[in-house]
N, C-alpha and C positions, 0 to 999 in steps of 0.2 A: 504494500500500500504506500502511496506517495502523496504528500501534501506540499503545497507551495506557499511561500510568502507569509501566510497567516501565523501570527503568534510565534515566530521563529525563536526570538530571544527567550520568551517565557518557557517555551518547550525545552530549549537547551538547558535552562536553569533547572527545570523540573526533572530532567533526566539525571541531574547530578553528575555530569561528565567530568571526570578527572583523568589525568594521564600520568606523566612522570614527574609531576610537581604541581604546585598551584598554578592555575591558569585563569585568565580573565577573558570575558567575551569580547570579540571584535565589535567595535562601534559601527553599527549598520548605517548605511546611507539609503536615500530614496531609490538609488539605482541598483542596489543589491537585490539579488534573487536567491532565496533560500530553497533548498530541497530537503525534504524529510521523508525517509523511507522506513517502513517496518519490514524486516526481513527475517527469514528462517535461517538458522545456522550460525549467526553471530552470537557470541557468549554474553557480551555486555555492550552497553551503548558506546558508540564511537562517533566522532565527528571528523569532517574534512574541511579544511580551509583552502579554498582555491584562490590563488593569488592572481594578480592582474595579467600575468603572462600565461595563465592556464595550468600552472603547476599545482598538483594536489598534495597538500600537507596533511597527512593522516595522523590522527591522535586516537589511539585505541587503548583500551583498558586491560587487554591481555595480549601476550606475545603473538599468538596465532591469529587473533582478530586483526592484527595489523596487515597480515597477508590476505585475509578474507576481504578486508576493505580495499586493498590494492587490486585484487581481482575484480571486485565490484566496480571500482573506478575505471579500471582498464576497459571493462565491458561498456560502461557508460560512455567513455570517450572514443573507443575504438572497436565496437562490437563487430562491424562487418569485416574489418581488417583481421581481427583475431579469429573470427569464425572461418574466414577463407583460409587462413594459415592452417587451422586445424583440419579443415576438409582436404586441403592439398596434402598435408603431411600424413593423414590416415588413409588417403586414397578413397575419398568420398565425394569427389567433384561431380561424377556422373549422376549422382543422386539428385542434384539440384540444377545441374547445367547441361545434362544430356549426354548422349552416347559418344560424342566426339572425345570425351575425356576418359573413356573406359580403359584404354591401354595405359594412359598416364596413371590412373588409379591402380592398375595392376602393378606397375613398376614402382609406384610410391610404396605400396605394401611390401614389395620385395626388399626395400631398405628400411623397414621398420625394425626397431629392436624387438627381438623375440625370445630373449633369455629369461631366466628365472627372476621374477620381480622382487622377491625377497632379497636376493643378492644385489640386485640393481639398486634398490633404495639404500642399502647399507653402504654402497660405494660412495655416496655423497655425504654421509654423516648420519648421526643417530636420529635426527628429527626431519630429514628431508621429505619423507612421505607425509608427515603431519603438515608440514608447510605447504606442500603441493595440494593436499586435500583441502586446506583452508583457502588457498588461492582459487581453486576451481569451484569451491562452494560459493565464493563471492561472485565469480563469473556467472554461475548458474542462478544465483539469487537475482542478479540484474536481468537475466533472461526471463525469470519469473515475473519481474516487474513489467516487462514488455508484453507479456501475455495479458496482464491486467489493464495496461494502458498502452495501446498500440502506437500512440504518438511518440513513445520512447524508442521505437524501432528505427534503426538507421534507414535512411532513404533508399539505399541500395537494395535492401531486402524487399521493399515495396515495389521498386522498379522491376525486379527480377521475379517476384512472386513466390518467395519461399521464406522460411523462418530459420533463425539460428538453432544450432544443435547444442545440446547439453554436453558438458565436459566430464571426463573422468581424470583423476589425478595422474594415472599412468600415461595419459596422452602427452603430458609435458615431456616425459623422458623417453617415450617410445619413438617420437618424431625426431629424426636425426639429420634431415637433409639441409637444414638452414645454417650450418656452421662454416660456410665458405669452403666447401669441399674442393679438393685439388688433385692434380697430378694424373688421374686416370686418363683424362682426355689428352693430356700431353704425351703420355705413353703411347696412345693410339696414333697420334700425329707423328710421333717419332718413328714408329714402325712403318708408317706410310713413306716417310723419307727414305728409310733403309730399303724398302721394297722398290721404289720407283727411281732411285738414284743409284746407278751402278758404279759410277766413278766418284769415289770419295764422299759417301753420304755423311761422314762425320763432319767434314768441312761445311757441308750444306746445313746440317743441324746446328752447327756452331753459330752460323749467321741467323738462323731462325729463332734461337732462344738462348739467352745467356745462362750458363750454369756457374755457380759459385759454391765450392771451389771449381775451377775450370776442370772439366773431365770429359773424356771421350766416351760416349755411351757405347756399351758393348752388348751385342745381341746374345741372348741366352742360347746355349747349345741345344739344338733340336727345335728351335723356333724358326720357321720360315716367315719372315715379315709379310710376305705376299699372301699368306693364309689369313691374315687378320682382316676381318670385315670392317673396314675403317668407319664408313658412314653408319652402318647399322649399330655398331657398338656405341658410337657417340650419341646417336639418336636415343638409344636405350638409356644411357646415362642421363641425358637431358630429361627424358620422360620420368625418370626416378627423382631427379633433384631440382630441376629448374622451377622458378616461381611461375604461377599461372598467368595467362593472358586471356582476354575475352574478345570475341568478335561476333558480328551478326551471323557470319557464316557458321561458326562453330556452335554457338548457342542454339541456332535454328536447325542444326543438323538432326536428321531423323535416323541416321545409321552411324555406325562406328567405323566406316571404311577409312583407310589410311588417309590422313590429311597432312598438310604442311605443319610440322612441329612448331615452326616459328609463329604460326597463327595461334597456337595453344599455350606456348611457354616462352619465357624470356630467355632465349638461348644465348649463351655467352661464349665467345671465342676466347679461350684462355691464353691465346697468344696476342690478344689485342691490347692496346694501351689502356682501355677501360679495365680489363681484368688485371693488368699489371698495376693499375691504380688502386685496386681494392687493397685495403690495409688500414694504416693509420699512422699518425705521428704521436709520440708522447715524450715527455722529458720531465725530469725532476732536478731541482737546483737547491743545493744546501744553503742554509741560512747565512753562512759567512760570505756568500756571493750574491745576496739579495739586499735591496734597500730596506726591507722590513726586519732583517735579521731572522726571519722565519723561512722555512722551505717553501718553494713554489712548485706545484705539480700541475702539468698541463697535458691535455689529451684531446685529440680530435680524430675519432674513428671514421674511416672512409668506406662508404657503401653506396649501392645504387640509390638514386634519388627518385622520389615519386610523392604522390599525395594519397594517403597520409604518410607521415614520417615513419621510418623504421624505429627511431628511438622514442622513448617515452620516459619523461622525468617524473619521479615520485619521491616523496619524503615520508618515511615510515617511523612513527614514534609509538613506543609501547614500553612497558616495564622491561628493562634490560636491552632496549633497542632504540637507536635514533640514527638512522642512515638515510642519506639523500644522494640522488644522482640519477643516472640514466640506465635503463635496461632496455629490453624489448617488451612490447605490451603483452605478449603471450607467455611471459615467464615471470615467476615471483622473484622478488629481491632486486638488488642493485648491483650492476657489474662495473660501473664507472662512476666513482663518487667518493664520499667520505662518511665516516660514522661518528664524527666529533672528536676522534682520537687519531685515526689514521686516514690517509687519502690513498686512492688507488686508481690506476688507469691502464688500459690495455692496448696493444697493437698485435697484429698477427705475426707469429713466428712460424715460418713456412717449413716446418718439418713435413716429411713425406709419410703420410698415413694411408696410402692407397696402392694397390697393385691390381693389374689385370692378368688373369690366368686363362690359358687355353688348354683344352682337353681333347684327347683322342677318344672317340666313341667306339663302343663295341659294334662292329658292323652287323652282328646278328641280333643285337638288342640295344637300340639307341637310348635306352634309359639307364645305361651304364657307361662309365668312363674309366680309363686306365689310370691307376694310381699304384705306384711301387710294384709294377708288374702284374697287378691283379685287376679284375673288373669290379668296380665299386658302384653301387646304385646311387643315383641322385635321390634326394628327398623331395617329395612333391607335397605341397600344401594347396588345398583347394579353397579359394576364397569366394564368398558371395558378394557381388557388387550390384548394388541397387542402381537402376538407371531411370532417369526421368522419362515418363511416358511409357514405361514397360511394366507390366503387371507382376512379373516374376524377376527376382534377382538373377543376374548372369553368374554362372560358375566359371571361374578363371583359375587356372593352375599357375602356381609360382614354384619354380624349380630351384633347388639349392644344391651346390656341391659342398664338400667339406670346407671350402674356402669362403663361400658366400653365395649370394644370389646370382643366378644365371642372367646375364645381360642379353645373350643372343645364342640361338641354336637354329640353324637352317635345316629344314626338313630333309633336303637331299644332300646334306653335307655330313662328313664324318667328324665334325668338330663342334665344340661348344665353348663359350667364353663366359667367365664369371668375374665379379668384382670382389676383391677382399679389401675391407676398409676397417681400420682401427676404430673408427667412430661407430661401428656396430657392436663393439665389445662392451662389457660392463663398465658403468661409470663414465660413459663418454657422451652423454646428452650435452649438446653444445651450450656452453655458458652457464649451465645449471650449477657448476662448481662454485660459482660466485656466492651461493647460499652459505658456504663455509667461510670464505675469506672475508666477506663483508662484515663479519662480526669480530674479526681479530682486533686485538688491542695493542699489539706490538709486532716487531719484525719476526720474532720467533714463531708466534702464532700464525702470522700471515704466511710465512714460508712453509710451515707445516701444512697449512690448508692448500697451498699451491702444489705441494708434493702429491696431493690427491687429485689434482686437475687432470682431466682427460682430453677433451677436445673443445674447440680446435686448438692447435698450437698457439700459444700466446706469449708475448712479452708483457710482464706486469711490472710497472714502476710503483714505488711505495714511498710515502713520507709520513712522519708522525709528529705530534706536538713536541716531543722531546728533541727533535732536530735530526733524527735518523732519516737517511734516504737510501734506497736500495732498488735493485732490479733482479728479476729472475724470469727465465722462460719456463713455461709449463706445458705439459702434454705428454702423451705416451708415444715414445719414439721407437719405431720398429727396428729390430735387429735383423738385418739381411746378411747372412754369413757369406754368401757367394755370388751376389749380384748387386748392381747399383740402384735398382728400382726405377730406372729411366725408360725401360721398355717392357712390354708384356713378356710373360715367362710361361713355359709349359707347366701345367698343373699335375705333372706325373710324380710328384714327390721329391724332385731334386732341388726345388727352389721354395723352401719353407722358411717362414719367420721363426726366429729363435727367441720368441718372447719380446719384451719391451725393455729398454734401458732404464736403469734407475735414474731418478731425477737428479741425483747428485753427480751424475756424469756430465750434466750440462753446466755451462759457466753461470756465474751470478756475481753480483757486486753489492757490497754493503758499505756505505760511507766511503766511497773512493776518494783518494787524495785530491783529484782534480776538482771535486765538489759539484759535479753534475753528471747526469746520465741521459742519453738520447737514444731512442729507437724509432725506426721508421721502415720496418719490414725488410731492411737489407740483411744480408748474412752478417749478424753481429757476434758470431762466435769468433773470438780472437784466433788468428792463424797459429799462434803458438799453444793454443789450448788443445788437449788431447781429443776433444769432441770434434774439432775442425775436420779431421780426416776420417771420421766414423760414419759418414754417409747419413747424417741427420736429415739432410735435405739438400737439394741442389738448385731448386727453382725459386729464387727469391725475387722480391721487387727490385726495380732499378734503384740504385743507391743515391740518386741525385738529391732527393729530399733529405736523406740522412746527412750527407756531406754538407749541404747548405745550412741545415740547422745546427750541426756541430760547430761549423765555422762562426755562425752568429753568436751562439751561446758561449763558446770558449773565449771570445775576445771581450766579453762584457763581465767585468768583475763585480758589478753592482747592479744587478738587473731588477726590474720592477714588474708588477703585474701587467702594466701597459707594454713593456717590452715583450712579454710572452704573447700578448695579443698580437703585436706587430709580427712576431715570428710565425704564429698560426696563419696570418694573412699575407705572409711574404710571397711575392710573385716573381722572384728571380729564378730563371730556368738555367741550370748548369749545362744541360745539353745545348741550349741556345748560345751560351757563352763560348763553349768549346767549338761549335760549328761556325759561329761568326768569326772566330779567330782564324780559321782556315782561309777566309776570304782575303786576309792580308797578303797571302802569298800567291793568289791566282794572277795570271797575266791580265793586263788592262783589257777589259772587254771592248770589242770593236763596234758593237751595236748599242744604240742609245738606251733601250729598255734594260738590257742586262747591266749596263753601267749604272743606271739609276738604282736598280735593285741592289747591286753590290755596295754602292756608296751609302744607300739608306741603312743597310744592316751593319756596315763597318763602323758606324758611329754609335751603335747601340750597345747598351750594357746588359742586355738579356732580361730586363725587367718587364714582365708581361702585364702591364696595367691595362685598365679598361680603355684609356685614351690612346694607347700606343699604336701608331701606324706600323712600326717595326714588328711588333708582336703579331699583328694581323698577317703581315707578309710571311713572317717566319713560320707560323703555325700552318698556313696554307702550304708552304714549302715542305715542311717536315712531314706533315700528315698526308699530303696528296702527291708529292713529286719526288723529293730527294731520296727517300729510302727505297722507293720502288725503282728509281733510276739506278741506284747503286747495286741493288740486287740483280737487276737485268744486265748490268755491265760485268758483274763478277761471275754470273752463273749462266748455264745454258737454259733455254726457255722452260723445259720441264721442271728443272730444279727451282728456277725462279718462281714458277707458279706455286710450288709447295711452300716456299719461304714467305711469299707475299711481300709485306713491307720490310720485314726484317726487324730484329731486335734493335732498339735505339742504341744501346751501349755498343753492340757489335758493329753496327753501321758506323758509329763515330770512330771506333777503334780502327776500322779499315780505312776510313778517310784520313785519320791522323797519321797512320803508318801504312801507306798503300803497297809497300814492297811485298811481292809474293802473291798478291790478290789482283792488283791492277797497277799500271804504271802511274807515276805522278801526273803525267800529262793526261791520262785517261781520268784520273781522279778530278783534276781541275775541270775537265769537260763535263763530268757528272755534276759538279757543283754549279757551274755557270749555266749550263743548258736547263737543268731542272729549276734553277732559280728564275730564269727567264720565263719558263712556263708558269711558275707560281706567281710571278709579277703580273703576267697577263690575266691569270684567273682572278687575282685579287682586284684588278681593275674592273673586271666584269661584275664582281660582287659589290664593290665599294665605290666605284667611280674612277675617272681617269687621273685625278690628282691625289697623289699619296699624302699630301698635307691634310686631306679630309678623311683619310682612313682612320678607323679606330677598331681595336681588337674587340671591344664590347659590342660593336655593331654586328659582328659575326657570332661571337661567343655569348650565348644567351642562357639564362637560368629559367627553365620552365619545369614545374613539378606536375607530372601527368598522372591522372587517376587511372587505375587499371581498367575501368569501364569506359574510358574515353573513346575507344573505337566504336562503341555502340551508341554513343550519345549524339544528339543533334547539336547544332551550333550553340544554342542557348545552354544546353547541358554541359557542353565542353567549357563554356565561359564560367559556369558555376563550379564545376568539379576540378578542372585544371587550375593551377595556381601560377600566376605571374608570367612575366616575360621581361627579365631584367638583364642589363649588360653585366658581364662577369669577367673578372680578371683571371689570371693563372692558367694552368694546364695540368696534364697528368703528371708532370715532372717538377712542379713547383711545390713548396710546402703547403700553399693554399691549393690543395689538390682539386682539380676540376676537369676531369676527362670528358670528352664530348663524342657525339656520333658523327656520321658523315656530313650532317648539316650544321655541325659545330654547336649543337644544343647539348647542354649539360646532361651527362649520364651518371657520373658518380663523383663523390667528393665527401667532404666532411658532413656526416649526418648529425653531428653533435659536437660542439666545441665547449671545452671546460677549462677554466684556470682557477686552481685552488690556492688561496692564501692560507696555508696550513696553520691552524691554531686561531686565526682570526676569520672564522668560517663565513660570516656574513659579508665579508669583502670579496668572496669568491664570485666568479662570473661565468655565465654559460650562454649558449644559444642553441636552439633546436630549429628544425625547418621541415615543412612549412608552418606547422603549428602543433600544439599539444593534442588537439581534438581531431578525430576522424569524421566528425559530423559536419557535413557541408553547411548546415544552417547555424553552426556555432561561430561566435566571433573569434574563437581560438582555432578555427580550421586553417586559416592562412595568415594570421596576424604576425607570426614570427619570420615569415619568408622575406619581407623587405628588410628587416633587421639583419638577417643572415646574409642576404645578397650585398648589403652595403658594409658588411664587416662590423656590425654592432653587436653588443652583448647585453644581457640583463642579469641582475643579481640572483645568485643561487641562495635564497634566503634560508637561514637555518634556525636562528633563535626564535622562540615563540613570539617574542615582542615584535621582531622584524616581520614575521609572517603576518601577525594580526594587523600591523600597520598597513599592509598591502593586500589584505584580503578583499576579494570581490564577491565571492559566494561562499556560504556556509552550508554544508551538507551534513545531515544528521542521520545515523543509522541506529535503529533500536531493535532489540530482539522481538520476534513475533511470538 
């Protein structure tokens, strides 16, 4: 039951709400709107103060009620988003969206966790199950409210004609696909290179993808790379893991005949700049190097952008708990934030947790595969998939080998292929491990919690009120005794994992003498550390962001919060600096356009601001012309097609030292001719006079709703958010990768700067807003702040929260 506006203050007083100390009621104004709910499942009365930026500050009277209310508020703000996440993860899309999604549902169910739930819950800590149960009880309680009052139901449900589903606690940990899965598709791509390039495939792969440490991939004995069904395997992986899309064609489909996967799912090329831009920046600076004398901790995780936001900010207060920061709206707890004593922030640590296995099938019985000289049966699980418009569920078989779910088996083939993923093991639900570390009170407790972290691989930075700073990576690192993990391997028993490495085999730092720590998805295992040569992983993000940030932070001995803001928003591209430097040595161009282009860039410092004409030219050059030209000059046409644009770092290395790949003269030709083409294309896009060019006229920030393809013009204007000029690129600290039309694809989903110990001075931004309700003022209110590089306070003390409260929400037991 819900009531609005009437007698809100009197009701709150009558409920006798108290939390972790004496509290006073927020002084209401005529513009405030109160919401009061009576719900089943909550133990004691609780209240939520929603501040003017849409952040929910939860005050509960029991520990588990805090998570109940977090689930309730997540559903209130993001119900359609989290319901879609659940449907996709559990393989229930076809039930509400039709038969086009059946195969995706089958593959999603193939990568669900299917182990013993008792062991699974224990992997996260003694009360992980209780927390998850409280969270989903809160979600379900809000769904109950929508049954009583349909005006509470998100507009998307009404548009598509269905209702949200109830949750089970195990849904949170059984769904595993959302943790930035990696490597399997790269293994498949690499096999394709080795199949199709007969002359020096290692050199071709070197140009396609940087590996750190630099290594020559080696094919496993007994694997013919041409046997690998490249397209089918990648399609199956996408069907299992990619986020869903919607189109009129797929939703109106009446059959499940094969359709373009790109219409159904957001397929990502893991060799693209967008994929390489996934990750984050974080750093922590000791008090002796700050203006405040306190540590500063900064974090900006980078993910795909859209409306609503991936991140959701919450503040949980209860006896024994006061934690604030960002998580994902479908998970309990906080993964990036602070608890009043310690602060914490994460980036991806790209350990390799996946492998593709190929099997020889028994020619007399295709339900068996060869393992250690014997025929071993596949395990088959039959799932019932409900389909919209069909009276009976479909029965779909999911096949498993001893290594994991089968991705592909062709009927007339003697082979099958499966995925082995560490994230399908116990305790590997992505980000759920934050339930443990967010309650730590010192470095020993935090590092102990991180020793139980499973997936995905993460760099965690830490700071506390006593002045400690630290860093450690976490995640289960696979031991591969006899191969590098860079290509598929036979599943005949010769290429088996030998368990996982102990966490203490990985490097870490606690109060380093230099007084700061920076991570940005580069390979940050020191070359002299034993783990460097143990094959932890080879496919890391480009290190340009990390190098730039380390240079900025290291030269500032007295840094402020504003300095950390400036560093998160820094738009200097080190690839631009390096490539522009090469133009100093090219011969004087003979034609006017090339000369104009060279002279324009030679004067530039690589700063990709919104106003920069040089940045516009450079990004058109880098993304549309230069890399492709280099690849075509260095390789034969078939190999060039496989490489595509080429890895940015590898391309720059070839251009900086052309010996052995192409002559210096040929290098100069590649530079000038491709730059001339870029200059001509930029004129077409931005006009004939370079003085009027601006990078922000090309590079735009638009946050697109998943239903945009099925909306009319008016609907698009309501559900899609913004169109702002944007600085930076995939390789600047202000990470902002873009698609073929230069529209934003991924970047900082959340920015946070913590003044450790003076918590109310901490600042954040989310985008496009805290709410997923298109009719809420908080649906898009943060996007213009984000686009212009502004922040708002991450309020922590109750007095600061009350002074900025916009809405009070009261929950009482039914």
